C-alpha positions as CSV (number, residue, x, y, z in Angstrom):
1,M,-11.0,21.1,23.6
2,E,-11.0,18.2,26.0
3,T,-14.5,17.1,24.8
4,T,-13.4,17.2,21.2
5,R,-10.3,15.2,22.0
6,L,-12.3,12.5,23.7
7,S,-14.8,12.4,20.9
8,W,-12.2,11.4,18.1
9,T,-8.5,11.4,19.0
10,A,-9.0,9.0,21.9
11,R,-10.9,6.7,19.7
12,A,-8.2,7.0,17.1
13,E,-5.5,6.1,19.6
14,D,-7.5,3.0,20.7
15,A,-7.8,2.0,17.1
16,I,-4.1,2.6,16.4
17,R,-3.1,0.5,19.5
18,A,-4.9,-2.5,17.9
19,L,-2.5,-2.4,14.9
20,K,0.2,-5.1,14.7
21,G,3.2,-4.4,17.0
22,V,1.9,-1.1,18.5
23,E,2.4,-0.8,22.3
24,D,1.1,2.8,22.7
25,V,0.3,5.9,20.8
26,R,-0.2,9.6,21.5
27,I,-1.9,12.1,19.0
28,L,-1.3,15.8,19.5
29,A,-3.9,17.8,17.6
30,E,-5.0,21.4,17.1
31,G,-8.7,21.3,16.6
32,E,-9.4,18.8,13.9
33,E,-5.8,18.8,12.6
34,I,-3.2,16.2,13.7
35,R,0.0,18.1,14.5
36,E,2.1,15.2,15.8
37,L,1.5,11.4,16.2
38,H,3.9,9.4,18.3
39,V,4.0,5.5,18.3
40,L,5.9,3.1,20.5
41,T,6.4,-0.5,19.1
42,T,8.1,-3.7,20.1
43,S,7.8,-5.0,16.5
44,N,10.9,-5.2,14.1
45,R,8.8,-4.1,11.2
46,P,10.3,-1.0,9.3
47,A,9.0,2.3,10.6
48,R,7.6,3.1,7.2
49,L,5.2,0.1,7.3
50,I,3.9,1.1,10.7
51,V,3.4,4.7,9.5
52,R,1.5,3.4,6.4
53,D,-0.8,1.2,8.6
54,V,-1.6,4.4,10.7
55,Q,-2.3,6.4,7.6
56,T,-4.6,3.7,6.2
57,L,-6.5,3.3,9.4
58,L,-7.0,7.0,9.9
59,L,-8.2,7.5,6.3
60,T,-10.5,4.5,6.2
61,R,-12.0,4.6,9.6
62,F,-11.9,8.2,10.6
63,D,-11.8,9.8,7.1
64,R,-8.7,11.8,8.1
65,S,-5.6,12.0,6.0
66,I,-2.2,12.8,7.5
67,D,1.3,13.5,6.1
68,H,3.7,10.8,7.0
69,R,6.2,13.4,8.2
70,V,4.0,14.2,11.4
71,V,4.4,10.5,12.5
72,S,7.4,9.3,14.6
73,V,8.0,5.7,15.5
74,A,10.1,4.6,18.6
75,H,11.1,0.9,18.9
76,I,11.3,-0.4,22.4
77,E,12.4,-3.7,23.9
78,A,9.6,-6.2,24.4
79,R,10.3,-6.7,28.0
80,G,10.8,-3.2,29.0
81,G,14.3,-2.7,28.0
82,P,15.8,0.6,26.9
83,A,14.1,2.3,23.9
84,R,15.8,2.5,20.6
85,P,16.3,5.8,18.9
86,V,13.3,7.3,17.5
87,A,12.9,6.6,13.7
88,S,11.0,9.3,12.1
89,A,9.2,8.2,8.9
90,A,10.4,11.4,7.2
91,R,14.1,10.6,7.8
92,T,14.3,6.7,7.7
93,P,15.3,5.5,4.3
94,D,13.2,2.6,3.0
95,P,15.1,-0.7,3.3
96,E,15.7,-2.9,0.3
97,P,13.0,-5.5,-0.2
98,E,13.9,-8.9,1.0
99,P,14.8,-11.4,-1.8
100,E,12.0,-13.8,-2.6
101,V,12.1,-17.3,-3.9
102,E,10.5,-17.1,-7.4
103,D,10.2,-20.6,-8.7
104,D,6.8,-20.5,-10.4
105,G,7.0,-17.5,-12.7
106,R,4.4,-15.5,-10.9
107,I,4.6,-11.8,-10.7
108,R,5.1,-10.9,-7.1
109,F,4.4,-8.0,-4.6
110,G,7.3,-5.7,-3.7
111,S,5.9,-2.8,-2.0
112,V,3.1,-0.2,-1.9
113,N,3.0,3.5,-0.7
114,L,0.2,6.0,-0.7
115,Y,1.2,9.7,-0.5
116,V,-1.4,12.1,0.6
117,A,-1.1,15.9,-0.1
118,G,-4.4,17.8,0.7
119,A,-7.1,16.4,-1.4
120,R,-4.9,14.5,-3.8
121,A,-2.9,11.3,-3.5
122,Q,-0.4,9.4,-5.4
123,A,0.0,5.5,-5.2
124,Q,3.2,3.8,-5.9
125,V,3.5,0.0,-6.3
126,E,6.6,-2.1,-6.9
127,L,6.3,-5.6,-8.4
128,R,9.0,-8.2,-9.2
129,W,9.2,-10.8,-11.9
130,K,12.0,-13.1,-12.5
131,G,14.1,-11.0,-10.1
132,V,13.6,-7.7,-11.8
133,P,11.5,-5.0,-10.1
134,R,9.2,-2.6,-11.9
135,M,7.5,0.5,-10.4
136,G,4.0,1.8,-11.3
137,S,2.2,4.9,-10.1
138,A,-1.2,6.6,-10.3
139,S,-2.5,9.9,-8.8
140,G,-5.9,11.5,-8.3
141,W,-8.3,12.8,-5.8
142,C,-8.1,11.2,-2.5
143,T,-11.4,9.8,-1.2
144,R,-11.7,6.6,0.7
145,E,-12.9,4.6,-2.4
146,A,-10.5,6.4,-4.8
147,A,-7.4,5.5,-2.6
148,H,-8.1,1.8,-3.3
149,G,-8.7,2.4,-7.0
150,L,-5.4,4.4,-7.2
151,I,-3.5,1.5,-5.7
152,A,-5.1,-1.0,-8.1
153,S,-4.3,1.4,-11.1
154,A,-0.6,1.7,-9.9
155,T,-0.4,-2.1,-9.7
156,L,-1.5,-2.4,-13.3
157,A,0.9,0.4,-14.4
158,A,3.8,-1.8,-12.9
159,L,2.3,-4.9,-14.6
160,Q,2.2,-3.3,-17.9
161,E,6.0,-3.0,-17.9
162,Y,6.1,-6.8,-18.1
163,L,3.5,-7.2,-20.9
164,S,3.5,-6.7,-24.6
165,D,2.4,-3.4,-25.9
166,D,-0.7,-4.8,-27.6
167,I,-2.2,-5.8,-24.3
168,A,-4.3,-3.2,-22.3
169,L,-5.5,-3.4,-18.8
170,G,-7.9,-1.2,-16.8
171,V,-9.5,-1.2,-13.4
172,E,-13.3,-1.6,-13.5
173,D,-14.0,-1.8,-9.8
174,V,-12.5,-2.3,-6.3
175,E,-14.9,-3.3,-3.4
176,M,-14.6,-4.2,0.2
177,V,-17.0,-7.0,1.0
178,R,-17.8,-9.0,4.2
179,V,-17.5,-12.8,3.9
180,G,-18.4,-14.4,7.3
181,R,-16.2,-12.7,9.8
182,H,-13.6,-11.6,7.2
183,Q,-13.2,-8.5,5.2
184,V,-12.2,-9.2,1.6
185,V,-10.9,-6.9,-1.2
186,V,-12.4,-7.8,-4.6
187,V,-10.8,-6.3,-7.7
188,T,-12.4,-6.4,-11.1
189,L,-10.1,-5.8,-14.3
190,A,-10.7,-5.4,-18.0
191,L,-8.1,-7.2,-20.1
192,I,-8.0,-6.3,-23.9
193,A,-5.9,-8.7,-26.0
194,H,-6.2,-9.9,-29.6
195,R,-9.2,-7.4,-30.1
196,Q,-11.1,-9.2,-27.4
197,E,-12.1,-7.9,-24.0
198,K,-12.2,-10.2,-20.9
199,V,-13.3,-9.5,-17.4
200,L,-11.0,-10.8,-14.6
201,A,-11.6,-10.8,-10.9
202,G,-9.3,-11.4,-7.9
203,C,-9.8,-11.3,-4.2
204,C,-7.6,-11.2,-1.0
205,T,-8.6,-11.3,2.6
206,V,-7.7,-8.1,4.6
207,G,-5.3,-8.5,7.4
208,Q,-3.4,-5.6,8.9
209,D,-2.5,-4.0,5.7
210,V,-5.4,-2.9,3.5
211,Q,-3.1,-1.4,0.7
212,Q,-1.2,-4.6,0.3
213,A,-4.4,-6.6,0.1
214,V,-5.6,-4.4,-2.8
215,V,-2.3,-5.1,-4.7
216,L,-2.5,-8.9,-4.0
217,A,-6.2,-9.0,-5.1
218,T,-5.1,-7.2,-8.3
219,L,-2.3,-9.7,-9.0
220,A,-4.7,-12.7,-8.1
221,A,-6.9,-11.4,-11.0
222,L,-4.1,-11.6,-13.5
223,N,-1.6,-14.1,-12.3
224,R,-3.8,-17.0,-13.4
225,V,-3.8,-15.8,-17.0
226,V,-0.3,-14.1,-17.3
227,G,1.2,-17.4,-18.5
228,G,-1.0,-17.2,-21.7
229,L,-0.2,-13.5,-22.5
230,K,2.5,-12.1,-24.6
231,T,5.3,-10.8,-22.3
232,R,8.5,-8.9,-22.7
233,E,11.6,-10.5,-21.1
234,P,12.4,-8.3,-18.1
235,I,15.9,-6.7,-18.2
236,E,17.8,-5.0,-15.5
237,Y,18.3,-1.8,-17.5
238,V,17.9,-0.2,-20.9
239,L,20.7,1.4,-22.9
240,R,19.5,4.6,-24.7
241,P,21.4,6.8,-27.2
242,A,23.1,9.8,-25.5
243,S,21.6,13.2,-26.4
244,T,23.7,15.2,-28.8
């Protein structure tokens, strides 16, 4: 059992310690399954973002998916002060996104989440345009490559809420490439409008958050042409007739 632990859980702990704001981590596993994962952080980042970083790292580098409910995050003072109460990812409500200055008409990133259940996953992406949020989702089998494709598809589902009904979007490819010392996400899209198909490409360098980089690369492919597309004016809510 100790040999098994040293072969992957210790390496996983070392990798998680390299994440932004992580001071220490402890993985409790039974065989190949992670039962508990405890993180200490000095960062002010919301617990859900740290949990998402941990999920992404374990999936992409160690090919292991975990439920966010097994992860707990404790915030501690940067200079060794008393620890703050543990904030479990399963119990901490998501904070409202901070308002952004939107002065150029671009569609902007709000949030991204990937929920893994067994061999399947669901991606949810929130975008904002002219102060109005829209949510898109996509689900499917959870392989390492498919997870990135699901995030790109969820981004397009949210984007479609802002575009006219006669405009269709599809994900053609999502790739991770190495450019010099940097890892870059490249997203290729198919845009169908006015009976013509156009191929668009966008890219974003990968920092600490791979999932956000996929969303930003998808937006980069479309934001340059969105001004020339037919859009629907975003509204806060829609009034529908009451059912009789």
